[in-house]
Structures are given as C-alpha cells and as structure tokens.
C-alpha positions as CSV (number, residue, x, y, z in Angstrom):
1,X,-1.6,7.1,25.8
2,X,-4.8,8.2,24.1
3,X,-5.5,7.8,20.4
4,X,-5.3,11.6,20.0
5,X,-1.9,11.8,21.7
6,X,-0.6,8.9,19.5
7,X,-1.9,10.5,16.3
8,X,-0.1,13.7,17.3
9,X,3.1,11.8,17.8
10,X,2.9,10.2,14.4
11,X,0.9,8.0,12.1
12,X,2.9,4.9,12.9
13,X,2.4,2.6,15.9
14,X,5.3,0.3,15.0
15,X,7.5,2.2,12.5
16,X,9.9,-0.5,11.5
17,X,7.1,-3.0,10.7
18,X,4.8,-0.5,9.1
19,X,7.4,1.1,7.0
20,X,8.6,-2.3,5.8
21,X,5.1,-3.4,4.9
22,X,4.4,-0.1,3.0
23,X,7.8,-0.5,1.2
24,X,6.5,-3.9,-0.1
25,X,3.4,-2.1,-1.3
26,X,5.5,0.6,-3.0
27,X,7.8,-2.0,-4.6
28,X,4.8,-3.9,-6.0
29,X,3.5,-0.5,-7.3
30,X,6.8,0.2,-9.1
31,X,6.9,-3.3,-10.7
32,X,3.3,-3.3,-11.9
33,X,3.5,0.3,-13.1
34,X,6.7,-0.3,-15.0
35,X,5.3,-3.5,-16.6
36,X,2.1,-1.7,-17.6
37,X,3.9,1.3,-19.0
38,X,6.3,-1.0,-20.9
39,X,3.3,-2.7,-22.6
40,X,1.9,0.6,-23.8
41,X,5.3,1.8,-25.0
42,X,5.8,-1.5,-26.9
43,X,2.3,-1.2,-28.4
44,X,3.1,2.3,-29.9
45,X,6.6,1.3,-31.0
46,X,5.1,-1.8,-32.7
47,X,2.5,0.4,-34.5
48,X,5.3,2.7,-35.8
49,X,7.3,-0.4,-37.0
50,X,4.2,-1.7,-38.9
51,X,3.7,1.7,-40.5
52,X,7.3,1.7,-41.7
53,X,7.0,-1.9,-42.9
54,X,4.0,-1.1,-45.1
55,X,5.8,1.9,-46.6
56,X,4.4,4.9,-44.8
57,X,7.2,7.5,-45.0
58,X,8.8,8.7,-41.8
59,X,7.3,12.3,-41.8
60,X,3.8,11.2,-42.5
61,X,0.9,12.5,-40.5
62,X,0.2,8.9,-39.2
63,X,3.3,9.1,-37.0
64,X,2.3,12.5,-35.6
65,X,-1.1,11.0,-34.8
66,X,0.6,8.0,-33.0
67,X,2.8,10.4,-31.1
68,X,-0.2,12.5,-30.0
69,X,-2.0,9.4,-28.9
70,X,1.0,8.2,-27.0
71,X,1.4,11.6,-25.3
72,X,-2.3,11.6,-24.3
73,X,-2.1,8.1,-22.9
74,X,1.2,8.9,-21.0
75,X,-0.6,11.9,-19.4
76,X,-3.5,9.7,-18.4
77,X,-1.1,7.0,-17.2
78,X,0.8,9.3,-14.9
79,X,-2.4,10.6,-13.3
80,X,-3.7,7.1,-12.7
81,X,-0.3,6.0,-11.4
82,X,-0.3,8.8,-8.9
83,X,-3.9,7.9,-7.7
84,X,-2.9,4.2,-7.5
85,X,0.2,5.1,-5.4
86,X,-1.8,7.2,-2.9
87,X,-4.4,4.4,-2.7
88,X,-1.9,1.7,-2.2
89,X,0.0,3.6,0.5
90,X,-3.3,4.5,2.3
91,X,-4.4,0.8,2.2
92,X,-0.9,-0.2,3.4
93,X,-1.1,2.2,6.3
94,X,-4.6,1.0,7.2
95,X,-3.6,-2.7,7.1
96,X,-0.4,-2.1,9.0
97,X,-2.5,-0.4,11.7
98,X,-4.9,-3.4,11.8
99,X,-1.8,-5.6,12.4
100,X,0.4,-3.4,14.6
101,X,-2.4,-2.1,16.8
102,X,-3.4,-5.4,18.3
103,X,0.2,-6.4,18.9
104,X,0.9,-3.1,20.5
105,X,-2.1,-3.5,22.8
106,X,-1.1,-7.0,23.6
107,X,2.4,-5.9,24.7
108,X,0.9,-3.1,26.9
109,X,-1.7,-5.5,28.4
110,X,0.9,-8.2,29.2
111,X,3.4,-5.6,30.7
112,X,0.7,-4.1,33.0
113,X,1.0,-5.9,36.4
114,X,-2.7,-5.2,37.2
115,X,-4.7,-4.3,34.1
116,X,-8.1,-2.7,34.6
117,X,-10.6,-4.7,32.6
118,X,-10.2,-7.0,29.7
119,X,-8.0,-6.5,26.7
120,X,-10.0,-4.9,24.0
121,X,-9.4,-4.7,20.2
122,X,-11.1,-2.6,17.6
123,X,-13.7,-4.1,15.3
124,X,-11.5,-4.2,12.2
125,X,-8.4,-5.3,13.9
126,X,-6.7,-8.6,13.0
127,X,-5.7,-11.2,15.5
128,X,-8.8,-11.0,17.6
129,X,-8.0,-14.4,19.0
130,X,-5.1,-12.9,21.0
131,X,-7.4,-11.1,23.4
132,X,-8.9,-14.2,25.1
133,X,-5.4,-15.8,25.1
134,X,-4.0,-12.7,26.8
135,X,-6.8,-12.9,29.4
136,X,-6.0,-16.5,30.1
137,X,-2.3,-15.7,30.5
138,X,-3.1,-12.9,32.9
139,X,-5.4,-15.2,34.9
140,X,-2.7,-17.9,35.2
141,X,-0.1,-15.2,36.1
142,X,-2.2,-14.0,39.0
143,X,-2.7,-17.5,40.5
C-alpha cells in the first residue's frame, strides 16, 4: 500500500494505539487548562473580596472594571486554549505516526516470506534499531 493510498484511507496507521495516545494528550490538555483557568478565576474572585473588605460598595465602578478585565482575559484564554488543543493533537498525531509507522513496517516486513530489499524507516521515525534486528531475523529465517 502506498503512502497516498494510506492517507486516503485515513490518518491513522494503528487506530487503537494512536487514538489512545491522543486521548492522553487531550486529557492532559483538559487538566492543565482547567487548572490554569481556575487560577485566573480565583485571582479575580480574590480581588473582588479584597475590594469588599476595604469597604468599596458592591455597585462601584471598580467591580465593573474587574468584570471587564475578566471578560477580556476569558476571551483570550479561550482562543489560546483552542490553539493549544489543535497544537497538542497535531503533535500527538505526529508522534503516534513516528511510533506506529515503524511497528507497522516491521510487521509487514516480518510477514513477507521473501522481502525485496532491506527494511527501511523514515528519518524521523522512532525505533530505528528495529530495522537491523529485522534484517538479522530474516537472514536466520532463510538459513
């Protein structure tokens, strides 16, 4: 199967593994985003409490200012969170390909009774040490 044919079938080489890895990335994204948002929420809540403690009345312009600042920060936070999510999922997909690709090629190479040429991996792939081992296994298998 050529790379173009595989890309038309789907983005994933090994869907169970790749989806699980990307779900870990998504889970970490949710945890870090929630903790960072909680910090900003707590910061503005704390400022309001300090304003009340020093005697600034509830309807004062200070609280409207705080609300506007929080709204602006929330808008910025949502935009950055969306960018971070896309970035994390893209990196997760790339890393999963760098792991799943060599394993997929190794399976195909070892299943082939008479492979044509050596096992080749891409430059950025992980597990480069598997190619010479696969060659050695095939040589021993032939003898």
